[in-house]
LUMLUMDREN-2810 file (N, C-alpha, C; in Angstrom, 1 decimal):
<atoms>
<atom><aa>D</aa><ch>A</ch><at>N</at><xx>68.5</xx><yy>231.6</yy><zz>-65.5</zz></atom>
<atom><aa>D</aa><ch>A</ch><at>CA</at><xx>67.0</xx><yy>231.6</yy><zz>-65.2</zz></atom>
<atom><aa>D</aa><ch>A</ch><at>C</at><xx>66.8</xx><yy>231.7</yy><zz>-63.7</zz></atom>
<atom><aa>L</aa><ch>A</ch><at>N</at><xx>66.2</xx><yy>232.7</yy><zz>-63.2</zz></atom>
<atom><aa>L</aa><ch>A</ch><at>CA</at><xx>66.0</xx><yy>232.9</yy><zz>-61.7</zz></atom>
<atom><aa>L</aa><ch>A</ch><at>C</at><xx>65.2</xx><yy>231.8</yy><zz>-61.1</zz></atom>
<atom><aa>S</aa><ch>A</ch><at>N</at><xx>64.3</xx><yy>231.3</yy><zz>-61.9</zz></atom>
<atom><aa>S</aa><ch>A</ch><at>CA</at><xx>63.4</xx><yy>230.3</yy><zz>-61.3</zz></atom>
<atom><aa>S</aa><ch>A</ch><at>C</at><xx>64.1</xx><yy>229.0</yy><zz>-60.9</zz></atom>
<atom><aa>K</aa><ch>A</ch><at>N</at><xx>65.3</xx><yy>228.8</yy><zz>-61.4</zz></atom>
<atom><aa>K</aa><ch>A</ch><at>CA</at><xx>66.1</xx><yy>227.6</yy><zz>-61.0</zz></atom>
<atom><aa>K</aa><ch>A</ch><at>C</at><xx>66.9</xx><yy>227.8</yy><zz>-59.8</zz></atom>
<atom><aa>L</aa><ch>A</ch><at>N</at><xx>66.9</xx><yy>229.0</yy><zz>-59.2</zz></atom>
<atom><aa>L</aa><ch>A</ch><at>CA</at><xx>67.7</xx><yy>229.3</yy><zz>-58.0</zz></atom>
<atom><aa>L</aa><ch>A</ch><at>C</at><xx>66.9</xx><yy>228.8</yy><zz>-56.8</zz></atom>
<atom><aa>S</aa><ch>A</ch><at>N</at><xx>67.7</xx><yy>228.3</yy><zz>-55.8</zz></atom>
<atom><aa>S</aa><ch>A</ch><at>CA</at><xx>67.1</xx><yy>227.9</yy><zz>-54.5</zz></atom>
<atom><aa>S</aa><ch>A</ch><at>C</at><xx>66.6</xx><yy>229.2</yy><zz>-53.8</zz></atom>
<atom><aa>D</aa><ch>A</ch><at>N</at><xx>65.8</xx><yy>229.0</yy><zz>-52.8</zz></atom>
<atom><aa>D</aa><ch>A</ch><at>CA</at><xx>65.3</xx><yy>230.1</yy><zz>-52.0</zz></atom>
<atom><aa>D</aa><ch>A</ch><at>C</at><xx>66.5</xx><yy>230.8</yy><zz>-51.3</zz></atom>
<atom><aa>K</aa><ch>A</ch><at>N</at><xx>67.4</xx><yy>230.0</yy><zz>-50.9</zz></atom>
<atom><aa>K</aa><ch>A</ch><at>CA</at><xx>68.6</xx><yy>230.6</yy><zz>-50.2</zz></atom>
<atom><aa>K</aa><ch>A</ch><at>C</at><xx>69.4</xx><yy>231.5</yy><zz>-51.2</zz></atom>
<atom><aa>D</aa><ch>A</ch><at>N</at><xx>69.6</xx><yy>231.0</yy><zz>-52.4</zz></atom>
<atom><aa>D</aa><ch>A</ch><at>CA</at><xx>70.3</xx><yy>231.7</yy><zz>-53.4</zz></atom>
<atom><aa>D</aa><ch>A</ch><at>C</at><xx>69.5</xx><yy>233.0</yy><zz>-53.9</zz></atom>
<atom><aa>K</aa><ch>A</ch><at>N</at><xx>68.2</xx><yy>232.9</yy><zz>-53.9</zz></atom>
<atom><aa>K</aa><ch>A</ch><at>CA</at><xx>67.4</xx><yy>234.1</yy><zz>-54.2</zz></atom>
<atom><aa>K</aa><ch>A</ch><at>C</at><xx>67.6</xx><yy>235.1</yy><zz>-53.1</zz></atom>
<atom><aa>Q</aa><ch>A</ch><at>N</at><xx>67.6</xx><yy>234.7</yy><zz>-51.9</zz></atom>
<atom><aa>Q</aa><ch>A</ch><at>CA</at><xx>67.8</xx><yy>235.7</yy><zz>-50.8</zz></atom>
<atom><aa>Q</aa><ch>A</ch><at>C</at><xx>69.2</xx><yy>236.3</yy><zz>-50.9</zz></atom>
<atom><aa>E</aa><ch>A</ch><at>N</at><xx>70.2</xx><yy>235.5</yy><zz>-51.1</zz></atom>
<atom><aa>E</aa><ch>A</ch><at>CA</at><xx>71.5</xx><yy>236.0</yy><zz>-51.2</zz></atom>
<atom><aa>E</aa><ch>A</ch><at>C</at><xx>71.6</xx><yy>237.0</yy><zz>-52.4</zz></atom>
<atom><aa>L</aa><ch>A</ch><at>N</at><xx>71.0</xx><yy>236.7</yy><zz>-53.5</zz></atom>
<atom><aa>L</aa><ch>A</ch><at>CA</at><xx>71.0</xx><yy>237.6</yy><zz>-54.7</zz></atom>
<atom><aa>L</aa><ch>A</ch><at>C</at><xx>70.3</xx><yy>238.9</yy><zz>-54.3</zz></atom>
<atom><aa>Q</aa><ch>A</ch><at>N</at><xx>69.2</xx><yy>238.8</yy><zz>-53.7</zz></atom>
<atom><aa>Q</aa><ch>A</ch><at>CA</at><xx>68.4</xx><yy>240.0</yy><zz>-53.3</zz></atom>
<atom><aa>Q</aa><ch>A</ch><at>C</at><xx>69.3</xx><yy>240.8</yy><zz>-52.3</zz></atom>
<atom><aa>Q</aa><ch>A</ch><at>N</at><xx>70.0</xx><yy>240.2</yy><zz>-51.4</zz></atom>
<atom><aa>Q</aa><ch>A</ch><at>CA</at><xx>70.8</xx><yy>241.0</yy><zz>-50.4</zz></atom>
<atom><aa>Q</aa><ch>A</ch><at>C</at><xx>72.0</xx><yy>241.6</yy><zz>-51.2</zz></atom>
<atom><aa>F</aa><ch>A</ch><at>N</at><xx>72.5</xx><yy>240.9</yy><zz>-52.1</zz></atom>
<atom><aa>F</aa><ch>A</ch><at>CA</at><xx>73.6</xx><yy>241.5</yy><zz>-53.0</zz></atom>
<atom><aa>F</aa><ch>A</ch><at>C</at><xx>73.2</xx><yy>242.7</yy><zz>-53.7</zz></atom>
<atom><aa>I</aa><ch>A</ch><at>N</at><xx>72.0</xx><yy>242.6</yy><zz>-54.3</zz></atom>
<atom><aa>I</aa><ch>A</ch><at>CA</at><xx>71.4</xx><yy>243.8</yy><zz>-55.0</zz></atom>
<atom><aa>I</aa><ch>A</ch><at>C</at><xx>71.2</xx><yy>245.0</yy><zz>-54.1</zz></atom>
<atom><aa>V</aa><ch>A</ch><at>N</at><xx>70.7</xx><yy>244.7</yy><zz>-52.9</zz></atom>
<atom><aa>V</aa><ch>A</ch><at>CA</at><xx>70.5</xx><yy>245.8</yy><zz>-51.9</zz></atom>
<atom><aa>V</aa><ch>A</ch><at>C</at><xx>71.8</xx><yy>246.4</yy><zz>-51.5</zz></atom>
<atom><aa>N</aa><ch>A</ch><at>N</at><xx>72.8</xx><yy>245.6</yy><zz>-51.3</zz></atom>
<atom><aa>N</aa><ch>A</ch><at>CA</at><xx>74.1</xx><yy>246.1</yy><zz>-50.9</zz></atom>
<atom><aa>N</aa><ch>A</ch><at>C</at><xx>74.7</xx><yy>246.9</yy><zz>-52.0</zz></atom>
<atom><aa>E</aa><ch>A</ch><at>N</at><xx>74.6</xx><yy>246.5</yy><zz>-53.3</zz></atom>
<atom><aa>E</aa><ch>A</ch><at>CA</at><xx>75.2</xx><yy>247.2</yy><zz>-54.4</zz></atom>
<atom><aa>E</aa><ch>A</ch><at>C</at><xx>74.4</xx><yy>248.6</yy><zz>-54.6</zz></atom>
<atom><aa>S</aa><ch>A</ch><at>N</at><xx>73.1</xx><yy>248.6</yy><zz>-54.4</zz></atom>
<atom><aa>S</aa><ch>A</ch><at>CA</at><xx>72.4</xx><yy>249.8</yy><zz>-54.5</zz></atom>
<atom><aa>S</aa><ch>A</ch><at>C</at><xx>72.8</xx><yy>250.8</yy><zz>-53.4</zz></atom>
<atom><aa>Q</aa><ch>A</ch><at>N</at><xx>73.0</xx><yy>250.3</yy><zz>-52.2</zz></atom>
<atom><aa>Q</aa><ch>A</ch><at>CA</at><xx>73.5</xx><yy>251.2</yy><zz>-51.1</zz></atom>
<atom><aa>Q</aa><ch>A</ch><at>C</at><xx>74.9</xx><yy>251.7</yy><zz>-51.5</zz></atom>
<atom><aa>K</aa><ch>A</ch><at>N</at><xx>75.8</xx><yy>250.9</yy><zz>-52.0</zz></atom>
<atom><aa>K</aa><ch>A</ch><at>CA</at><xx>77.1</xx><yy>251.4</yy><zz>-52.4</zz></atom>
<atom><aa>K</aa><ch>A</ch><at>C</at><xx>77.0</xx><yy>252.5</yy><zz>-53.5</zz></atom>
<atom><aa>A</aa><ch>A</ch><at>N</at><xx>76.1</xx><yy>252.3</yy><zz>-54.4</zz></atom>
<atom><aa>A</aa><ch>A</ch><at>CA</at><xx>75.9</xx><yy>253.3</yy><zz>-55.5</zz></atom>
<atom><aa>A</aa><ch>A</ch><at>C</at><xx>75.4</xx><yy>254.6</yy><zz>-54.9</zz></atom>
<atom><aa>R</aa><ch>A</ch><at>N</at><xx>74.5</xx><yy>254.5</yy><zz>-54.0</zz></atom>
<atom><aa>R</aa><ch>A</ch><at>CA</at><xx>74.0</xx><yy>255.8</yy><zz>-53.3</zz></atom>
<atom><aa>R</aa><ch>A</ch><at>C</at><xx>75.1</xx><yy>256.5</yy><zz>-52.6</zz></atom>
<atom><aa>I</aa><ch>A</ch><at>N</at><xx>75.9</xx><yy>255.7</yy><zz>-51.9</zz></atom>
<atom><aa>I</aa><ch>A</ch><at>CA</at><xx>77.0</xx><yy>256.4</yy><zz>-51.1</zz></atom>
<atom><aa>I</aa><ch>A</ch><at>C</at><xx>78.0</xx><yy>257.0</yy><zz>-52.1</zz></atom>
<atom><aa>Q</aa><ch>A</ch><at>N</at><xx>78.3</xx><yy>256.3</yy><zz>-53.2</zz></atom>
<atom><aa>Q</aa><ch>A</ch><at>CA</at><xx>79.2</xx><yy>256.9</yy><zz>-54.2</zz></atom>
<atom><aa>Q</aa><ch>A</ch><at>C</at><xx>78.6</xx><yy>258.1</yy><zz>-54.8</zz></atom>
<atom><aa>Q</aa><ch>A</ch><at>N</at><xx>77.3</xx><yy>258.1</yy><zz>-55.0</zz></atom>
<atom><aa>Q</aa><ch>A</ch><at>CA</at><xx>76.7</xx><yy>259.3</yy><zz>-55.6</zz></atom>
<atom><aa>Q</aa><ch>A</ch><at>C</at><xx>76.8</xx><yy>260.5</yy><zz>-54.6</zz></atom>
<atom><aa>S</aa><ch>A</ch><at>N</at><xx>76.6</xx><yy>260.2</yy><zz>-53.3</zz></atom>
<atom><aa>S</aa><ch>A</ch><at>CA</at><xx>76.7</xx><yy>261.2</yy><zz>-52.3</zz></atom>
<atom><aa>S</aa><ch>A</ch><at>C</at><xx>78.1</xx><yy>261.8</yy><zz>-52.2</zz></atom>
<atom><aa>V</aa><ch>A</ch><at>N</at><xx>79.1</xx><yy>260.9</yy><zz>-52.3</zz></atom>
<atom><aa>V</aa><ch>A</ch><at>CA</at><xx>80.5</xx><yy>261.4</yy><zz>-52.3</zz></atom>
<atom><aa>V</aa><ch>A</ch><at>C</at><xx>80.7</xx><yy>262.3</yy><zz>-53.5</zz></atom>
<atom><aa>H</aa><ch>A</ch><at>N</at><xx>80.3</xx><yy>261.8</yy><zz>-54.6</zz></atom>
<atom><aa>H</aa><ch>A</ch><at>CA</at><xx>80.5</xx><yy>262.6</yy><zz>-55.9</zz></atom>
<atom><aa>H</aa><ch>A</ch><at>C</at><xx>79.8</xx><yy>264.0</yy><zz>-55.7</zz></atom>
<atom><aa>S</aa><ch>A</ch><at>N</at><xx>78.6</xx><yy>264.0</yy><zz>-55.2</zz></atom>
<atom><aa>S</aa><ch>A</ch><at>CA</at><xx>77.9</xx><yy>265.3</yy><zz>-55.1</zz></atom>
<atom><aa>S</aa><ch>A</ch><at>C</at><xx>78.6</xx><yy>266.2</yy><zz>-54.1</zz></atom>
<atom><aa>L</aa><ch>A</ch><at>N</at><xx>79.0</xx><yy>265.6</yy><zz>-53.0</zz></atom>
<atom><aa>L</aa><ch>A</ch><at>CA</at><xx>79.8</xx><yy>266.4</yy><zz>-52.0</zz></atom>
<atom><aa>L</aa><ch>A</ch><at>C</at><xx>81.0</xx><yy>267.0</yy><zz>-52.6</zz></atom>
<atom><aa>T</aa><ch>A</ch><at>N</at><xx>81.8</xx><yy>266.2</yy><zz>-53.3</zz></atom>
<atom><aa>T</aa><ch>A</ch><at>CA</at><xx>83.0</xx><yy>266.6</yy><zz>-53.9</zz></atom>
<atom><aa>T</aa><ch>A</ch><at>C</at><xx>82.7</xx><yy>267.8</yy><zz>-54.9</zz></atom>
<atom><aa>D</aa><ch>A</ch><at>N</at><xx>81.7</xx><yy>267.6</yy><zz>-55.7</zz></atom>
<atom><aa>D</aa><ch>A</ch><at>CA</at><xx>81.4</xx><yy>268.7</yy><zz>-56.6</zz></atom>
<atom><aa>D</aa><ch>A</ch><at>C</at><xx>81.0</xx><yy>270.0</yy><zz>-56.0</zz></atom>
<atom><aa>I</aa><ch>A</ch><at>N</at><xx>80.1</xx><yy>269.9</yy><zz>-55.0</zz></atom>
<atom><aa>I</aa><ch>A</ch><at>CA</at><xx>79.6</xx><yy>271.0</yy><zz>-54.3</zz></atom>
<atom><aa>I</aa><ch>A</ch><at>C</at><xx>80.7</xx><yy>271.8</yy><zz>-53.6</zz></atom>
<atom><aa>C</aa><ch>A</ch><at>N</at><xx>81.5</xx><yy>271.0</yy><zz>-52.8</zz></atom>
<atom><aa>C</aa><ch>A</ch><at>CA</at><xx>82.5</xx><yy>271.7</yy><zz>-52.0</zz></atom>
<atom><aa>C</aa><ch>A</ch><at>C</at><xx>83.6</xx><yy>272.2</yy><zz>-52.9</zz></atom>
<atom><aa>W</aa><ch>A</ch><at>N</at><xx>83.9</xx><yy>271.5</yy><zz>-54.0</zz></atom>
<atom><aa>W</aa><ch>A</ch><at>CA</at><xx>85.0</xx><yy>272.0</yy><zz>-54.9</zz></atom>
<atom><aa>W</aa><ch>A</ch><at>C</at><xx>84.6</xx><yy>273.3</yy><zz>-55.5</zz></atom>
<atom><aa>R</aa><ch>A</ch><at>N</at><xx>83.3</xx><yy>273.4</yy><zz>-56.0</zz></atom>
<atom><aa>R</aa><ch>A</ch><at>CA</at><xx>82.9</xx><yy>274.6</yy><zz>-56.7</zz></atom>
<atom><aa>R</aa><ch>A</ch><at>C</at><xx>82.8</xx><yy>275.8</yy><zz>-55.7</zz></atom>
<atom><aa>K</aa><ch>A</ch><at>N</at><xx>82.4</xx><yy>275.5</yy><zz>-54.5</zz></atom>
<atom><aa>K</aa><ch>A</ch><at>CA</at><xx>82.2</xx><yy>276.5</yy><zz>-53.5</zz></atom>
<atom><aa>K</aa><ch>A</ch><at>C</at><xx>83.6</xx><yy>277.0</yy><zz>-52.9</zz></atom>
<atom><aa>C</aa><ch>A</ch><at>N</at><xx>84.6</xx><yy>276.1</yy><zz>-52.8</zz></atom>
<atom><aa>C</aa><ch>A</ch><at>CA</at><xx>85.8</xx><yy>276.4</yy><zz>-52.0</zz></atom>
<atom><aa>C</aa><ch>A</ch><at>C</at><xx>87.0</xx><yy>276.7</yy><zz>-52.8</zz></atom>
<atom><aa>V</aa><ch>A</ch><at>N</at><xx>87.2</xx><yy>276.0</yy><zz>-53.9</zz></atom>
<atom><aa>V</aa><ch>A</ch><at>CA</at><xx>88.4</xx><yy>276.1</yy><zz>-54.7</zz></atom>
<atom><aa>V</aa><ch>A</ch><at>C</at><xx>88.2</xx><yy>277.2</yy><zz>-55.7</zz></atom>
<atom><aa>T</aa><ch>A</ch><at>N</at><xx>88.8</xx><yy>278.3</yy><zz>-55.4</zz></atom>
<atom><aa>T</aa><ch>A</ch><at>CA</at><xx>88.6</xx><yy>279.5</yy><zz>-56.2</zz></atom>
<atom><aa>T</aa><ch>A</ch><at>C</at><xx>89.8</xx><yy>279.9</yy><zz>-57.1</zz></atom>
<atom><aa>G</aa><ch>A</ch><at>N</at><xx>90.9</xx><yy>279.4</yy><zz>-56.8</zz></atom>
<atom><aa>G</aa><ch>A</ch><at>CA</at><xx>92.1</xx><yy>279.7</yy><zz>-57.6</zz></atom>
<atom><aa>G</aa><ch>A</ch><at>C</at><xx>92.7</xx><yy>278.5</yy><zz>-58.2</zz></atom>
<atom><aa>T</aa><ch>A</ch><at>N</at><xx>93.9</xx><yy>278.6</yy><zz>-58.7</zz></atom>
<atom><aa>T</aa><ch>A</ch><at>CA</at><xx>94.6</xx><yy>277.4</yy><zz>-59.3</zz></atom>
<atom><aa>T</aa><ch>A</ch><at>C</at><xx>95.4</xx><yy>276.8</yy><zz>-58.2</zz></atom>
<atom><aa>I</aa><ch>A</ch><at>N</at><xx>95.5</xx><yy>275.5</yy><zz>-58.3</zz></atom>
<atom><aa>I</aa><ch>A</ch><at>CA</at><xx>96.2</xx><yy>274.7</yy><zz>-57.3</zz></atom>
<atom><aa>I</aa><ch>A</ch><at>C</at><xx>97.7</xx><yy>274.7</yy><zz>-57.6</zz></atom>
<atom><aa>R</aa><ch>A</ch><at>N</at><xx>98.5</xx><yy>275.2</yy><zz>-56.7</zz></atom>
<atom><aa>R</aa><ch>A</ch><at>CA</at><xx>99.9</xx><yy>275.3</yy><zz>-56.8</zz></atom>
<atom><aa>R</aa><ch>A</ch><at>C</at><xx>100.5</xx><yy>274.2</yy><zz>-56.0</zz></atom>
<atom><aa>S</aa><ch>A</ch><at>N</at><xx>101.6</xx><yy>273.6</yy><zz>-56.5</zz></atom>
<atom><aa>S</aa><ch>A</ch><at>CA</at><xx>102.3</xx><yy>272.6</yy><zz>-55.7</zz></atom>
<atom><aa>S</aa><ch>A</ch><at>C</at><xx>101.5</xx><yy>271.5</yy><zz>-55.1</zz></atom>
<atom><aa>G</aa><ch>A</ch><at>N</at><xx>100.4</xx><yy>271.2</yy><zz>-55.8</zz></atom>
<atom><aa>G</aa><ch>A</ch><at>CA</at><xx>99.5</xx><yy>270.0</yy><zz>-55.4</zz></atom>
<atom><aa>G</aa><ch>A</ch><at>C</at><xx>98.8</xx><yy>270.3</yy><zz>-54.1</zz></atom>
<atom><aa>K</aa><ch>A</ch><at>N</at><xx>98.7</xx><yy>271.5</yy><zz>-53.6</zz></atom>
<atom><aa>K</aa><ch>A</ch><at>CA</at><xx>98.0</xx><yy>271.8</yy><zz>-52.3</zz></atom>
<atom><aa>K</aa><ch>A</ch><at>C</at><xx>97.0</xx><yy>272.9</yy><zz>-52.5</zz></atom>
<atom><aa>L</aa><ch>A</ch><at>N</at><xx>95.9</xx><yy>272.8</yy><zz>-51.7</zz></atom>
<atom><aa>L</aa><ch>A</ch><at>CA</at><xx>94.9</xx><yy>273.9</yy><zz>-51.7</zz></atom>
<atom><aa>L</aa><ch>A</ch><at>C</at><xx>95.5</xx><yy>275.1</yy><zz>-50.9</zz></atom>
<atom><aa>E</aa><ch>A</ch><at>N</at><xx>95.0</xx><yy>276.3</yy><zz>-51.1</zz></atom>
<atom><aa>E</aa><ch>A</ch><at>CA</at><xx>95.4</xx><yy>277.4</yy><zz>-50.2</zz></atom>
<atom><aa>E</aa><ch>A</ch><at>C</at><xx>94.7</xx><yy>277.1</yy><zz>-48.9</zz></atom>
<atom><aa>K</aa><ch>A</ch><at>N</at><xx>95.3</xx><yy>277.7</yy><zz>-47.8</zz></atom>
<atom><aa>K</aa><ch>A</ch><at>CA</at><xx>94.8</xx><yy>277.5</yy><zz>-46.5</zz></atom>
<atom><aa>K</aa><ch>A</ch><at>C</at><xx>93.3</xx><yy>277.8</yy><zz>-46.4</zz></atom>
<atom><aa>N</aa><ch>A</ch><at>N</at><xx>92.9</xx><yy>278.9</yy><zz>-46.9</zz></atom>
<atom><aa>N</aa><ch>A</ch><at>CA</at><xx>91.4</xx><yy>279.3</yy><zz>-46.8</zz></atom>
<atom><aa>N</aa><ch>A</ch><at>C</at><xx>90.6</xx><yy>278.3</yy><zz>-47.6</zz></atom>
<atom><aa>E</aa><ch>A</ch><at>N</at><xx>91.1</xx><yy>277.8</yy><zz>-48.7</zz></atom>
<atom><aa>E</aa><ch>A</ch><at>CA</at><xx>90.3</xx><yy>276.8</yy><zz>-49.5</zz></atom>
<atom><aa>E</aa><ch>A</ch><at>C</at><xx>90.2</xx><yy>275.5</yy><zz>-48.7</zz></atom>
<atom><aa>E</aa><ch>A</ch><at>N</at><xx>91.3</xx><yy>275.1</yy><zz>-48.1</zz></atom>
<atom><aa>E</aa><ch>A</ch><at>CA</at><xx>91.3</xx><yy>273.9</yy><zz>-47.3</zz></atom>
<atom><aa>E</aa><ch>A</ch><at>C</at><xx>90.3</xx><yy>274.0</yy><zz>-46.1</zz></atom>
<atom><aa>T</aa><ch>A</ch><at>N</at><xx>90.3</xx><yy>275.1</yy><zz>-45.4</zz></atom>
<atom><aa>T</aa><ch>A</ch><at>CA</at><xx>89.4</xx><yy>275.3</yy><zz>-44.3</zz></atom>
<atom><aa>T</aa><ch>A</ch><at>C</at><xx>87.9</xx><yy>275.3</yy><zz>-44.8</zz></atom>
<atom><aa>C</aa><ch>A</ch><at>N</at><xx>87.7</xx><yy>276.0</yy><zz>-45.9</zz></atom>
<atom><aa>C</aa><ch>A</ch><at>CA</at><xx>86.3</xx><yy>276.0</yy><zz>-46.5</zz></atom>
<atom><aa>C</aa><ch>A</ch><at>C</at><xx>85.9</xx><yy>274.6</yy><zz>-46.9</zz></atom>
<atom><aa>A</aa><ch>A</ch><at>N</at><xx>86.8</xx><yy>273.8</yy><zz>-47.5</zz></atom>
<atom><aa>A</aa><ch>A</ch><at>CA</at><xx>86.4</xx><yy>272.4</yy><zz>-47.9</zz></atom>
<atom><aa>A</aa><ch>A</ch><at>C</at><xx>86.1</xx><yy>271.6</yy><zz>-46.7</zz></atom>
<atom><aa>Q</aa><ch>A</ch><at>N</at><xx>86.9</xx><yy>271.7</yy><zz>-45.7</zz></atom>
<atom><aa>Q</aa><ch>A</ch><at>CA</at><xx>86.7</xx><yy>270.9</yy><zz>-44.4</zz></atom>
<atom><aa>Q</aa><ch>A</ch><at>C</at><xx>85.3</xx><yy>271.3</yy><zz>-43.8</zz></atom>
<atom><aa>N</aa><ch>A</ch><at>N</at><xx>85.0</xx><yy>272.6</yy><zz>-43.7</zz></atom>
<atom><aa>N</aa><ch>A</ch><at>CA</at><xx>83.8</xx><yy>273.0</yy><zz>-43.2</zz></atom>
<atom><aa>N</aa><ch>A</ch><at>C</at><xx>82.6</xx><yy>272.6</yy><zz>-44.1</zz></atom>
<atom><aa>C</aa><ch>A</ch><at>N</at><xx>82.8</xx><yy>272.6</yy><zz>-45.4</zz></atom>
<atom><aa>C</aa><ch>A</ch><at>CA</at><xx>81.7</xx><yy>272.1</yy><zz>-46.3</zz></atom>
<atom><aa>C</aa><ch>A</ch><at>C</at><xx>81.4</xx><yy>270.7</yy><zz>-46.1</zz></atom>
<atom><aa>V</aa><ch>A</ch><at>N</at><xx>82.5</xx><yy>269.9</yy><zz>-45.9</zz></atom>
<atom><aa>V</aa><ch>A</ch><at>CA</at><xx>82.3</xx><yy>268.4</yy><zz>-45.7</zz></atom>
<atom><aa>V</aa><ch>A</ch><at>C</at><xx>81.6</xx><yy>268.2</yy><zz>-44.3</zz></atom>
<atom><aa>D</aa><ch>A</ch><at>N</at><xx>82.1</xx><yy>268.9</yy><zz>-43.3</zz></atom>
<atom><aa>D</aa><ch>A</ch><at>CA</at><xx>81.5</xx><yy>268.8</yy><zz>-42.0</zz></atom>
<atom><aa>D</aa><ch>A</ch><at>C</at><xx>80.0</xx><yy>269.1</yy><zz>-42.0</zz></atom>
<atom><aa>R</aa><ch>A</ch><at>N</at><xx>79.6</xx><yy>270.2</yy><zz>-42.7</zz></atom>
<atom><aa>R</aa><ch>A</ch><at>CA</at><xx>78.2</xx><yy>270.6</yy><zz>-42.7</zz></atom>
<atom><aa>R</aa><ch>A</ch><at>C</at><xx>77.4</xx><yy>269.5</yy><zz>-43.5</zz></atom>
<atom><aa>F</aa><ch>A</ch><at>N</at><xx>77.9</xx><yy>269.0</yy><zz>-44.6</zz></atom>
<atom><aa>F</aa><ch>A</ch><at>CA</at><xx>77.3</xx><yy>268.0</yy><zz>-45.4</zz></atom>
<atom><aa>F</aa><ch>A</ch><at>C</at><xx>77.0</xx><yy>266.8</yy><zz>-44.5</zz></atom>
<atom><aa>L</aa><ch>A</ch><at>N</at><xx>78.0</xx><yy>266.3</yy><zz>-43.8</zz></atom>
<atom><aa>L</aa><ch>A</ch><at>CA</at><xx>77.9</xx><yy>265.2</yy><zz>-42.9</zz></atom>
<atom><aa>L</aa><ch>A</ch><at>C</at><xx>76.9</xx><yy>265.4</yy><zz>-41.8</zz></atom>
<atom><aa>D</aa><ch>A</ch><at>N</at><xx>77.0</xx><yy>266.6</yy><zz>-41.2</zz></atom>
<atom><aa>D</aa><ch>A</ch><at>CA</at><xx>76.0</xx><yy>267.0</yy><zz>-40.1</zz></atom>
<atom><aa>D</aa><ch>A</ch><at>C</at><xx>74.6</xx><yy>266.9</yy><zz>-40.7</zz></atom>
<atom><aa>A</aa><ch>A</ch><at>N</at><xx>74.3</xx><yy>267.5</yy><zz>-41.8</zz></atom>
<atom><aa>A</aa><ch>A</ch><at>CA</at><xx>73.0</xx><yy>267.5</yy><zz>-42.4</zz></atom>
<atom><aa>A</aa><ch>A</ch><at>C</at><xx>72.5</xx><yy>266.0</yy><zz>-42.7</zz></atom>
<atom><aa>N</aa><ch>A</ch><at>N</at><xx>73.4</xx><yy>265.2</yy><zz>-43.3</zz></atom>
<atom><aa>N</aa><ch>A</ch><at>CA</at><xx>73.0</xx><yy>263.8</yy><zz>-43.6</zz></atom>
<atom><aa>N</aa><ch>A</ch><at>C</at><xx>72.7</xx><yy>263.0</yy><zz>-42.3</zz></atom>
<atom><aa>F</aa><ch>A</ch><at>N</at><xx>73.5</xx><yy>263.2</yy><zz>-41.2</zz></atom>
<atom><aa>F</aa><ch>A</ch><at>CA</at><xx>73.3</xx><yy>262.5</yy><zz>-40.0</zz></atom>
<atom><aa>F</aa><ch>A</ch><at>C</at><xx>72.0</xx><yy>262.9</yy><zz>-39.4</zz></atom>
<atom><aa>T</aa><ch>A</ch><at>N</at><xx>71.7</xx><yy>264.2</yy><zz>-39.5</zz></atom>
<atom><aa>T</aa><ch>A</ch><at>CA</at><xx>70.4</xx><yy>264.7</yy><zz>-38.9</zz></atom>
<atom><aa>T</aa><ch>A</ch><at>C</at><xx>69.2</xx><yy>264.1</yy><zz>-39.7</zz></atom>
<atom><aa>V</aa><ch>A</ch><at>N</at><xx>69.3</xx><yy>264.1</yy><zz>-41.0</zz></atom>
<atom><aa>V</aa><ch>A</ch><at>CA</at><xx>68.2</xx><yy>263.5</yy><zz>-41.8</zz></atom>
<atom><aa>V</aa><ch>A</ch><at>C</at><xx>68.1</xx><yy>262.0</yy><zz>-41.4</zz></atom>
<atom><aa>I</aa><ch>A</ch><at>N</at><xx>69.2</xx><yy>261.3</yy><zz>-41.3</zz></atom>
<atom><aa>I</aa><ch>A</ch><at>CA</at><xx>69.1</xx><yy>259.8</yy><zz>-41.0</zz></atom>
<atom><aa>I</aa><ch>A</ch><at>C</at><xx>68.5</xx><yy>259.6</yy><zz>-39.6</zz></atom>
<atom><aa>K</aa><ch>A</ch><at>N</at><xx>68.9</xx><yy>260.4</yy><zz>-38.6</zz></atom>
<atom><aa>K</aa><ch>A</ch><at>CA</at><xx>68.3</xx><yy>260.3</yy><zz>-37.3</zz></atom>
<atom><aa>K</aa><ch>A</ch><at>C</at><xx>66.8</xx><yy>260.5</yy><zz>-37.3</zz></atom>
<atom><aa>H</aa><ch>A</ch><at>N</at><xx>66.4</xx><yy>261.6</yy><zz>-38.1</zz></atom>
<atom><aa>H</aa><ch>A</ch><at>CA</at><xx>65.0</xx><yy>261.9</yy><zz>-38.2</zz></atom>
<atom><aa>H</aa><ch>A</ch><at>C</at><xx>64.2</xx><yy>260.8</yy><zz>-38.8</zz></atom>
<atom><aa>L</aa><ch>A</ch><at>N</at><xx>64.7</xx><yy>260.2</yy><zz>-39.9</zz></atom>
<atom><aa>L</aa><ch>A</ch><at>CA</at><xx>64.0</xx><yy>259.1</yy><zz>-40.6</zz></atom>
<atom><aa>L</aa><ch>A</ch><at>C</at><xx>64.0</xx><yy>257.9</yy><zz>-39.7</zz></atom>
<atom><aa>D</aa><ch>A</ch><at>N</at><xx>65.0</xx><yy>257.7</yy><zz>-38.9</zz></atom>
<atom><aa>D</aa><ch>A</ch><at>CA</at><xx>65.1</xx><yy>256.5</yy><zz>-38.0</zz></atom>
<atom><aa>D</aa><ch>A</ch><at>C</at><xx>64.0</xx><yy>256.7</yy><zz>-36.9</zz></atom>
<atom><aa>R</aa><ch>A</ch><at>N</at><xx>63.8</xx><yy>257.9</yy><zz>-36.4</zz></atom>
<atom><aa>R</aa><ch>A</ch><at>CA</at><xx>62.7</xx><yy>258.1</yy><zz>-35.4</zz></atom>
<atom><aa>R</aa><ch>A</ch><at>C</at><xx>61.4</xx><yy>257.9</yy><zz>-36.0</zz></atom>
<atom><aa>M</aa><ch>A</ch><at>N</at><xx>61.2</xx><yy>258.1</yy><zz>-37.3</zz></atom>
<atom><aa>M</aa><ch>A</ch><at>CA</at><xx>59.9</xx><yy>258.0</yy><zz>-37.9</zz></atom>
<atom><aa>M</aa><ch>A</ch><at>C</at><xx>59.5</xx><yy>256.6</yy><zz>-38.1</zz></atom>
<atom><aa>R</aa><ch>A</ch><at>N</at><xx>60.4</xx><yy>255.6</yy><zz>-38.0</zz></atom>
<atom><aa>R</aa><ch>A</ch><at>CA</at><xx>60.1</xx><yy>254.2</yy><zz>-38.2</zz></atom>
<atom><aa>R</aa><ch>A</ch><at>C</at><xx>59.2</xx><yy>253.7</yy><zz>-37.1</zz></atom>
</atoms>
């Protein structure tokens, strides 16, 4: 019963929930990034556990652009505060 928690415990619980929500959003972003870049860049079958050089370059560029876009959005939202 939440009503029995102290104010300090309620704050800690609320912070825990915020932290877990942030973790879930980050995990979803990583999942989306993996899916998008995999579909875009991996065009053949993987031999010997490695990507082809062009697939590896494509994947790295895909990740870099994804991160650039996210950082740009974050900076813009931060300026709007």
